[in-house]
N, C-alpha and C positions, 0 to 999 in steps of 0.2 A: 460417468459421463464420457462419451466417445471422444477420443483424442486429447483428453485432459491428463496432464502429467502433474501429480501433486508435488513433485520435487522441483518444479520449474522455478519457484521463488525461495527455495530452501536457503540459499546463501543470503539473500536479501532479508528474510525473516530473522536469520541469525544475527545479521548486522543490526537490525532494529532492536532485537532483544539485548544485545551487547551495549547498546547506547540508550536504552530505554529510560533510565533514571535521569540522565542528562537532558534528553529530549523533553521529558515531562517537566523538569524544573525550568527549562527555558522556553518551551514552545507548546505547552499543553493546549489542545484545541485546534492547533494548526495541522498542516499536512506535510509529510516528509516524502521526498523523492529519493529512492535508493536504486543504485545499479551495482550489482555485485557486492563488494565490501565497502563501497563508497557512498557516503551521504552526499547527494548532489545539491540539495537545498531544502529550505523550509518555506512554506507558502501559506497564505491565508485561506485559499480555497483549493478544493480538489481539482477544479478546472485549471487553475494556474499551474499547479504541479504537473498535471498531465500535459498541458501545452508546452511547458518547458522540457518535459521528457521527450515529446515529439520533436522539438527543435534540436535538442542535444543529441538524440540517438536515432532520429529519423522514423523509427517504428519500434513497437514493443518487441520483446518484453522489457519493461521497467516497472518498478514497484512503487506505488503511491499508497500511503497509509495515513489515516488520521491518528494523531498523537493523543491518546487518551488512556487514562489509568485503567478503566474497565471497558472492555469491548461490549458493544450493544449487539444483541442478536438481531439478525435480519428476520423480519416477520413476513410470511407469505399467507395470503388468504385467497379463497376463490379459485384455486387451481384445480383443474380436473386432470387426473392421470388416466390415460387410456391404456388398456392392457390387452 
């Protein structure tokens, strides 16, 4: 993907993994907002987490992730790739 840097959320993913078990035990099914090494908050909806991220940091990047034991794959269908 043009302009995509896979390392952009490396620190935030690490922060999530380091706190994964505690997040799961206290907040499974909710959403976490992370910036760098800091967990900013836990939210009931992705929208609430994103809105707080925009309020707190003005603009991305900030990391919002659903707290779940097993990640669900994203399914795509009906996409045509032109070559």
